[in-house]
C-alpha positions in Angstrom: 44.5 -20.9 10.5 43.3 -17.4 10.2 42.4 -16.5 6.8 44.0 -13.5 5.2 43.1 -11.1 2.4 45.4 -8.6 0.6 44.1 -5.8 -1.7 46.8 -4.1 -3.6 47.2 -1.6 -6.7 44.5 0.4 -4.9 43.8 3.9 -3.8 43.0 3.2 -0.2 41.2 6.4 1.0 41.4 5.9 4.8 39.0 8.9 5.7 41.5 9.8 8.3 42.8 13.3 7.4 43.9 12.7 3.7 45.9 9.5 4.2 45.9 7.4 1.1 47.6 4.0 0.9 48.4 1.5 -2.1 47.5 -1.6 -0.1 45.6 -3.1 2.8 46.1 -6.3 4.5 43.4 -8.1 6.3 43.7 -10.9 9.1 40.4 -12.6 10.1 37.9 -9.8 10.5 40.3 -7.0 11.2 42.5 -4.7 9.2 46.2 -5.9 9.8 48.3 -3.5 8.0 48.5 -0.6 5.4 51.3 0.5 3.2 52.6 1.8 -0.1 54.7 0.4 -3.0 55.7 -3.3 -3.1 55.9 -3.6 0.6 52.8 -5.6 0.6 54.6 -8.6 -0.9 55.7 -9.4 2.8 52.2 -10.6 3.5 51.9 -13.0 0.7 51.7 -16.7 1.8 50.3 -19.8 0.2 47.0 -19.1 1.7 46.7 -15.3 1.0 43.8 -14.4 -1.2 44.8 -11.3 -3.4 42.6 -8.8 -4.9 44.1 -6.5 -7.7 42.1 -3.2 -7.2 43.1 -1.9 -10.6 43.8 1.5 -9.5 40.2 1.8 -7.9 39.4 3.5 -4.7 39.2 1.3 -1.6 36.8 3.0 1.0 35.4 2.1 4.3 32.3 0.1 3.9 29.2 2.3 3.2 26.7 3.0 6.0 23.1 3.8 4.9 21.8 5.9 7.8 18.2 5.7 7.0 16.6 2.6 5.5 13.3 0.8 6.0 14.6 -2.8 5.6 11.4 -5.0 5.8 9.3 -2.4 3.9 12.0 -2.2 1.2 12.3 -6.0 1.0 8.6 -6.8 0.8 8.0 -3.9 -1.8 10.8 -5.5 -4.0 8.2 -8.4 -4.6 5.5 -5.7 -5.6 4.7 -4.1 -9.0 7.3 -1.4 -9.7 5.4 1.8 -11.1 8.3 4.2 -10.8 8.7 4.7 -14.5 5.0 5.0 -15.6 3.9 8.3 -17.2 0.1 7.7 -17.6 -2.9 5.8 -16.3 -2.8 3.8 -19.5 0.8 2.5 -18.6 -0.5 1.6 -15.1 -3.2 -0.4 -16.7 -1.0 -2.4 -18.9 1.4 -3.4 -16.0 -1.5 -4.2 -13.7 -3.1 -6.4 -16.4 0.3 -8.2 -16.9 0.5 -8.7 -13.3 -3.0 -10.0 -13.0 -2.4 -12.5 -15.9 0.9 -13.7 -14.2 -0.9 -14.3 -10.8 -4.6 -14.6 -11.4 -6.8 -14.1 -8.3 -4.1 -12.7 -6.3 -4.2 -9.0 -4.8 -2.1 -6.6 -6.7 0.3 -4.1 -4.9 1.9 -1.3 -7.0 4.7 0.9 -5.5 6.8 4.0 -6.3 4.0 5.9 -8.3 5.1 9.5 -8.8 2.2 11.9 -9.7 4.7 14.3 -11.1 5.6 11.9 -13.9 2.0 11.3 -14.9 0.5 12.9 -17.9 -2.8 13.4 -16.0 -0.9 15.1 -13.0 -3.3 13.5 -10.5 -3.5 10.2 -8.7 -5.8 7.6 -10.1 -9.0 7.3 -8.0 -11.0 4.1 -7.6 -13.0 4.9 -10.6 -9.8 4.9 -12.8 -8.6 1.9 -10.9 -11.8 -0.1 -11.4 -11.5 0.3 -15.2 -8.0 -1.1 -15.0 -8.8 -3.9 -12.5 -12.0 -4.9 -10.8 -11.6 -8.6 -10.1 -9.0 -8.6 -7.3 -7.9 -5.9 -4.8 -5.6 -3.3 -6.3 -3.6 -1.1 -4.0 -1.0 1.5 -5.2 1.4 3.5 -3.0 2.9 6.9 -3.9 6.6 7.1 -4.1 6.8 8.5 -0.7 4.3 6.2 0.8 2.1 9.0 2.1 -0.7 8.3 -0.4 -2.6 5.0 -1.2 -4.9 4.5 -4.0 -7.4 1.6 -4.0 -9.9 0.2 -6.3 -13.5 -0.5 -5.0 -12.6 -4.2 -4.3 -9.5 -3.1 -2.3 -11.7 -0.5 -0.4 -13.9 -3.4 0.8 -11.2 -5.9 1.1 -8.9 -4.2 3.5 -11.9 -3.0 5.6 -10.6 0.6 6.5 -13.1 2.6 8.6 -14.4 5.5 6.5 -14.5 7.7 9.7 -10.6 7.8 9.8 -8.8 11.0 9.1 -7.5 10.7 5.5 -10.4 9.0 3.8 -10.9 11.4 0.8 -14.6 11.8 -0.4 -16.1 13.1 -3.5 -19.1 15.5 -3.9 -21.6 12.7 -3.4 -19.8 11.8 -0.1 -18.5 8.6 -1.5 -14.9 7.5 -0.8 -12.7 8.3 -3.9 -10.2 5.5 -3.0 -7.3 8.1 -2.3 -6.2 7.7 1.2 -3.9 9.7 3.3 -2.8 10.4 6.9 -4.1 8.2 9.6 -6.3 6.2 7.3 -3.3 5.3 5.1 -1.3 4.4 8.4 -4.0 2.0 9.4 -4.3 0.4 5.9 -0.5 -0.2 5.7 -0.3 -1.5 9.3 -3.1 -3.9 8.7 -1.6 -5.4 5.5 2.0 -5.5 7.1 0.7 -7.3 10.3 -0.7 -10.1 8.2 2.5 -10.9 6.6 4.1 -14.1 8.3 7.8 -14.1 9.6 8.8 -16.7 7.1 8.0 -14.4 4.2 9.8 -11.5 5.9 13.0 -13.7 6.4 13.1 -14.9 2.8 12.2 -11.4 1.4 14.9 -9.5 3.6 17.5 -12.2 3.0 17.2 -11.8 -0.8 16.8 -8.1 -0.9 19.9 -7.7 1.2 21.9 -9.7 -1.2 21.2 -7.1 -3.8 22.1 -4.3 -1.4 25.5 -5.8 -1.0 26.3 -5.1 -4.6 26.3 -1.3 -3.7 28.9 -1.6 -1.0 26.7 -1.3 1.9 28.0 -3.0 5.1 25.9 -1.4 7.8 22.3 -0.1 7.8 20.3 2.1 10.3 17.1 0.3 10.1 14.1 2.6 10.7 11.3 0.0 11.5 7.9 0.2 12.9 5.9 3.4 13.3 2.8 5.0 12.0 3.4 4.1 8.2 4.9 0.7 9.0 4.3 -2.1 11.4 5.8 -2.8 14.8 6.2 -6.4 13.5 8.9 -5.1 11.1 10.8 -3.7 14.1 10.3 -6.9 16.2 11.6 -8.8 13.3 14.8 -6.8 13.0 15.2 -7.1 16.7 14.9 -10.8 16.5 16.7 -11.6 13.2 19.3 -8.9 12.9 22.1 -11.3 13.4 20.9 -13.5 10.7 22.1 -11.4 7.7 25.6 -10.4 6.2 24.9 -6.7 6.7 24.8 -5.4 10.1 21.3 -3.9 10.9 21.2 -1.3 13.7 17.7 -1.0 14.8 15.9 2.4 15.5 12.5 1.3 16.9 9.8 3.7 15.5 7.5 3.9 18.4 6.3 6.6 21.0 6.4 3.7 23.6 9.7 4.6 25.4 9.4 1.9 28.1 9.0 -0.8 25.4 12.3 0.1 23.9 13.9 0.2 27.3 12.6 -3.1 28.2 14.1 -4.5 25.0 17.5 -3.2 25.9 17.8 -1.0 23.0 19.7 2.2 23.0 17.9 3.9 20.1 14.4 4.9 19.4 12.9 6.8 16.5 9.6 8.6 17.1 6.9 6.5 15.6 4.8 9.5 14.9 6.3 11.3 12.1 6.1 15.1 12.9 5.0 15.9 9.4 4.8 14.5 6.0 6.4 15.2 2.6 6.5 17.9 0.0 5.2 15.6 -2.6 2.1 15.0 -0.7 1.9 18.6 0.5 1.8 17.4 4.2 5.3 18.6 5.0 4.7 21.5 7.6 5.9 24.8 6.2 6.0 28.4 7.4 4.5 29.5 3.9 1.8 28.2 1.6 2.6 25.6 -0.9 3.2 27.5 -4.3 0.7 25.1 -6.1 -1.8 24.9 -3.3 -2.4 28.4 -1.8 -3.9 28.2 1.7 -2.1 24.8 2.5 0.9 24.8 4.7 1.0 21.1 5.4 0.3 19.8 9.1 1.9 18.8 12.1 1.0 15.3 13.5 1.6 16.0 17.2 1.2 19.1 19.6 4.4 20.8 20.9 3.4 19.8 24.5 3.0 16.0 23.5 6.3 16.1 21.7 8.0 17.8 24.6 7.1 15.2 27.1 8.0 12.3 24.7 11.6 13.8 24.0 12.0 14.5 27.8 11.3 10.9 28.5 13.9 9.9 26.0 16.4 12.1 27.4 15.5 10.8 31.0 16.0 7.3 29.7 19.2 8.2 27.8 17.9 6.9 24.6 19.3 8.1 21.3 16.5 9.7 19.5 15.7 10.0 15.7 12.8 12.4 14.9 11.3 12.6 11.2 10.9 16.3 10.3 10.9 17.6 6.8 9.4 21.2 6.7 10.5 24.2 8.7 7.5 23.9 11.2 8.4 20.4 11.9 12.0 21.2 12.4 11.2 24.1 14.6 9.1 21.7 16.8 11.7 19.2 17.1 14.5 21.6 18.0 12.1 23.2 20.5 11.4 19.9 22.2 15.1 19.1 22.3 15.8 22.4 24.0 13.1 21.9 26.4 14.5 18.4 27.4 18.0 19.4 27.5 17.3 22.3 29.9 15.1 20.0 32.1 17.8 17.2 32.3 21.1 18.7 31.6 21.8 15.5 29.6 24.3 15.8 26.7 26.1 13.6 24.2 23.4 11.3 23.2 23.9 12.2 19.4 20.2 12.8 18.9 19.1 13.0 15.1 16.7 14.8 12.8 15.8 12.7 9.8 15.5 14.2 6.3 15.6 17.9 7.3 15.0 19.2 4.0 14.2 22.9 4.7 16.0 24.1 7.7 16.7 27.8 8.3 20.0 29.1 9.3 18.8 29.8 12.7 17.7 26.3 13.1 21.0 24.9 12.0 22.8 27.1 14.6 20.5 25.9 17.3 20.8 22.1 16.2 24.7 22.8 16.4 24.3 24.1 20.0 22.4 21.0 21.1 24.7 18.4 19.3 22.0 17.3 17.0 22.9 15.3 13.9 21.1 15.8 10.7 20.3 12.5 8.8 19.7 13.4 5.4 18.9 11.8 1.8 21.0 13.5 -0.8 19.4 11.5 -3.6 16.3 13.6 -3.0 18.0 16.4 -4.9 18.7 14.3 -7.9 15.2 13.1 -8.1 13.2 16.1 -7.1 15.5 19.2 -7.0 16.5 21.6 -9.8 14.5 23.4 -12.4 11.0 22.0 -13.5 11.1 19.1 -10.8 8.8 18.6 -7.7 10.7 20.8 -5.3 10.0 23.7 -7.6 6.4 22.8 -8.2 5.6 22.6 -4.5 8.0 25.4 -3.2 8.5 27.9 -5.9 11.7 29.9 -5.3 12.3 28.2 -2.0 13.4 25.2 -4.0 16.7 27.0 -4.0 17.2 26.5 -0.3 16.3 22.8 0.2 19.0 20.4 1.5 21.7 22.9 2.1 24.5 20.5 2.7 27.3 23.1 2.5 25.8 25.6 4.9 25.0 22.8 7.5 28.5 21.4 7.1 30.1 25.0 7.5 28.1 25.4 10.7 29.9 22.1 12.0 26.6 20.1 12.1 27.4 16.6 11.3 25.3 15.0 8.4 25.0 11.3 8.1 23.7 10.0 4.7 20.8 7.8 4.0 18.7 6.6 1.1 15.4 6.4 2.8 15.2 3.1 0.8 13.0 2.3 -1.0 11.8 5.8 -1.4 15.2 6.1 -3.3 17.5 3.3 -4.3 20.0 2.0 -1.7 23.1 3.3 -3.5 25.6 5.4 -1.5 27.4 6.2 -4.7 24.3 7.9 -6.1 24.0 9.6 -2.8 27.6 10.8 -3.0 27.1 12.0 -6.6 24.0 13.9 -5.4 25.8 15.8 -2.6 28.5 16.7 -5.0 26.2 17.8 -7.7 23.5 19.5 -5.8 21.4 21.6 -8.3 22.2 24.7 -6.3 26.0 25.1 -6.4 26.4 26.9 -3.1 24.8 23.9 -1.3 27.5 21.4 -2.8 30.1 19.4 -0.9 33.3 18.3 -2.3 33.8 14.4 -3.0 35.7 13.8 0.3 33.0 15.5 2.5 30.3 13.6 0.6 32.0 10.2 1.2 32.1 11.2 4.9 28.3 11.1 4.9 28.2 7.4 4.2 31.4 6.4 6.2 32.7 8.2 9.1 29.9 10.5 10.0 27.4 7.6 9.7 29.6 5.5 12.0 29.8 8.5 14.4 26.0 8.7 14.3 25.6 5.1 15.9 28.6 5.5 18.3 30.7 3.0 16.2 33.5 5.2 15.1 36.0 3.1 17.0 35.0 0.1 14.9 33.9 1.4 11.5 34.0 4.3 9.2 37.7 4.6 8.5 40.4 2.3 7.1 42.9 1.9 10.1 44.8 -0.9 11.7 42.6 -2.9 14.2 39.4 -1.7 12.8 36.6 -4.0 11.4 37.5 -5.0 7.8 34.4 -3.6 6.3 35.5 -2.3 2.8 34.3 -1.5 -0.7 36.5 -1.7 -3.9 35.3 0.8 -6.7 35.8 0.6 -10.2 37.5 4.0 -10.5 39.4 6.3 -8.3 36.6 8.4 -7.0 38.7 11.3 -6.0 40.2 11.8 -9.5 37.1 11.0 -11.3 35.1 13.7 -13.0 32.3 15.0 -10.5 29.8 14.7 -13.1 30.6 11.1 -13.7 30.7 9.9 -10.1 27.2 8.3 -10.7 28.8 6.0 -13.2 31.3 4.4 -10.8 30.5 0.8 -9.8 31.3 -1.5 -7.0 33.7 -4.2 -7.7 33.9 -5.9 -4.3 32.2 -5.5 -1.0 34.0 -7.0 1.9 32.3 -7.6 5.2 34.4 -8.5 8.2 37.2 -9.6 6.1 35.0 -11.8 3.8 34.2 -11.1 0.1 30.4 -11.0 0.2 30.0 -9.4 -3.3 32.1 -9.6 -6.3 30.9 -8.0 -9.6 32.5 -10.7 -11.7 30.0 -13.2 -12.7 27.2 -11.8 -10.6 23.6 -11.6 -11.9 21.8 -8.3 -11.7 19.4 -7.8 -9.0 
């Protein structure tokens, strides 16, 4: 007998025009019926499972469009430094970790230099005073910078000849590592992790992700800052988990992706870096570092050939580009490949796109490029006195211009970049609606689309996901409030009551432990 589920006393926001229903009936893994009033009672049988939504919104299951699954899962086992404000606080947490796991290497994550009283990353001399008997490795919040004590520098065996090894005046390594050296370090560490640990870590982590209503993830795995083993793991184990994992293999090896039968590829060489690390490629100097405009990681010619090969093999391409020069490089490469091949309709993407110009937005529109953006960046780094302003000065007023991009009819899909920011679409919706600069704000309905209809379109799954319609997959999320009628300033306080995946309740807030 096919199991059925009935959700009533709800505000079912279908995301089809402005249609709203009071109830939704599910049979098996599909949406069977929708309606208003008491008409739902016709579907009640002895076996029907009923959920009273208590007037809360029912939305399509959230889709997170930019997520580093394996990295986030493994980092969940690491030492969280996201709230520390001084070297002293780092030392206290490191010592506690060392006492709890004596003799084990310590990996700290999410260190935000802008929160630190010292306004600098701790070098190996500082770290040696905090811990000198085991390897200590700390990653910045954007994973662009690693910091190691002397023990770790020797333990992880990173050649000092690589670009990104920082030296002091005595030509000794400081323990602060960026660029290619940082990539090599992370790759070496990740490659040593067995698949059994990856399975356990990802399984446990995704259980926590379900509590935020996410039913599908665009998994950005592999590449320069991660490990191809992560991508291979998702390729092999994607069907093992409750959440749908759509793999974007981060590599420059087009033929490898073709041989695996994949339809998507994410360029493994990020075009630039981040504002936080001052490595995003700008057309102007960083406000707090005159003479530094960031850098590009690949030449235009190299990128043109790579993008052309993706077009020729009809692979949907996602390219990481943050600053204006990197965005320009990506769009130029797409224009080159489009002109050469005439291939259209592959729904190529630019990831992050934090500082696009009006002209670049228009050119992206002409190419049919999708912008995959992380609205929560603005909550964390946007606004007066925060990192964007420190790095970019008055140009912080033009970062992440969601309103202008949407008005130019460039589709935006929303992601968390987890675990750079938490995997929480409600926070992403809140950030898009409450952008620090009013003229860049979306309305609530538009912001929800970033994580539902737009995200489904971005992976060619709009016929199965992204809206609440009869016959579509029963991926749904029930919220604690009506998100449309809620105060915009209070969207962040809304909670997920239930997550439903393929007609099955995979998360219920009642009786659940916190992750």
